C-alpha positions in Angstrom: 101.8 126.8 93.7 104.0 125.2 91.1 102.7 123.1 88.3 103.8 120.0 90.1 102.1 120.9 93.2 98.9 121.7 91.3 99.2 118.2 89.7 99.5 116.5 93.1 96.5 118.4 94.4 94.4 117.7 91.3 95.3 113.9 91.6 94.4 113.9 95.3 91.1 115.7 94.4 90.3 113.2 91.6 90.7 110.3 93.9 88.9 111.9 96.8 85.9 112.5 94.5 85.6 108.8 93.8 85.5 107.7 97.4 82.4 108.8 99.3 81.5 108.4 103.1 78.5 106.3 104.2 76.3 109.4 103.4 77.6 109.8 99.9 79.7 112.9 100.8 83.3 113.4 99.3 86.1 115.3 100.8 88.2 116.5 98.0 88.7 119.9 99.5 89.6 118.4 103.0 92.0 116.0 101.4 93.6 118.8 99.3 94.0 120.9 102.5 95.4 118.0 104.3 98.0 117.5 101.4 99.1 121.1 101.7 99.4 120.8 105.5 101.1 117.5 105.4 103.6 117.9 102.5 103.1 121.4 100.9 101.4 119.6 98.2 104.0 117.0 97.5 107.1 119.2 98.1 108.2 117.3 101.3 107.6 113.5 100.9 109.3 112.1 103.9 108.3 113.2 107.4 109.0 112.0 110.9 112.0 110.2 109.8 114.7 111.7 112.1 112.7 110.6 115.2 112.1 107.0 113.9 114.5 104.0 113.8 113.2 102.8 110.4 112.3 104.3 107.1 109.0 102.1 107.2 107.9 104.1 110.3 108.2 107.5 108.5 105.4 109.5 107.2 105.6 109.1 103.4 104.3 110.6 100.2 102.2 113.8 99.6 99.6 112.6 102.1 102.3 111.6 104.8 100.9 108.0 105.3 102.8 105.7 107.7 103.0 102.0 106.7 101.0 101.1 109.9 98.1 103.4 108.7 98.1 102.0 105.2 98.0 98.4 106.8 95.0 99.5 109.1 93.2 101.1 106.0 93.9 98.0 103.9 92.2 95.8 106.6 89.1 97.9 106.4 89.0 98.5 102.8 88.4 95.5 100.5 89.8 97.4 97.4 93.1 97.9 99.2 93.6 94.4 100.6 96.3 93.8 98.0 98.6 96.0 100.1 98.8 93.3 102.6 100.8 91.3 100.1 103.6 93.8 100.1 106.5 94.0 102.6 106.8 97.0 104.7 109.8 98.2 102.6 107.7 97.6 99.3 104.7 99.4 100.8 106.8 102.3 102.0 108.2 102.7 98.5 104.8 102.7 96.9 103.5 105.2 99.4 106.5 107.4 98.8 106.4 107.3 95.0 102.7 106.8 93.9 100.7 109.9 94.4 97.4 108.1 93.5 98.0 105.3 96.1 98.9 107.9 98.7 95.6 109.8 98.0 93.6 106.5 97.9 94.9 105.4 101.4 94.5 108.9 102.7 91.0 109.3 101.4 89.9 106.0 102.7 91.4 106.9 106.0 89.6 110.1 106.2 86.2 108.4 105.2 86.8 105.7 108.0 87.4 108.5 110.5 84.5 110.4 109.3 82.1 107.4 109.5 83.4 106.6 113.0 83.9 109.8 114.8 81.4 112.3 116.1 82.1 115.2 113.9 84.5 116.6 111.2 86.8 118.2 113.7 87.4 114.7 115.4 87.9 113.1 112.0 90.5 115.7 110.9 92.2 115.6 114.2 92.4 111.8 113.9 94.3 112.0 110.6 97.2 113.5 112.5 96.9 111.0 115.5 94.6 112.7 117.9 91.1 113.1 119.0 91.1 116.8 119.7 94.2 118.3 117.9 93.1 121.9 117.5 96.6 123.0 116.2 96.5 120.5 113.3 92.8 121.2 112.6 93.4 124.9 112.4 96.3 124.5 110.0 94.1 122.3 107.8 91.3 124.9 107.9 93.7 127.6 107.0 94.9 125.6 104.0 91.3 125.0 103.1 91.2 128.8 102.2 94.1 128.2 99.8 92.3 125.2 98.2 89.1 127.3 97.9 91.0 130.1 96.2 92.6 127.6 93.7 89.2 126.1 92.9 87.6 129.5 92.4 90.5 130.7 90.3 90.0 127.6 88.1 93.4 126.1 88.9 91.8 123.0 90.5 88.6 121.3 89.6 
């Protein structure tokens, strides 16, 4: 991992530690693994663009958030309601360039999924648009091993 990737992952972790689910649990390791899965820890910040007609429908930033997902989260999370004041283009730009905002939206989204779905597997599958996405879940769990190694080596806290 490059220093830039480690910075992205540490930012994601710091944000995730501050946003617990309804039981007080935080998901910094899960969000870090999702970040690696989605963007290789910030290396690829635009996804799903070739198949879409508009930049605002792409997956953006280190957490690969779509504008529609950010809007959904902002309707359910009071602290993020200010996102509703942005145009789709403004919101897309913020998701693309603001690591902390990308991490906040992603963390709140995982917490919403975790609070509403029957188990961790379904919550993680839901992050990538499914209810039982084994391929995606397995990729995230494989990247969880990388996260655990980085934490144990002292490269992430």
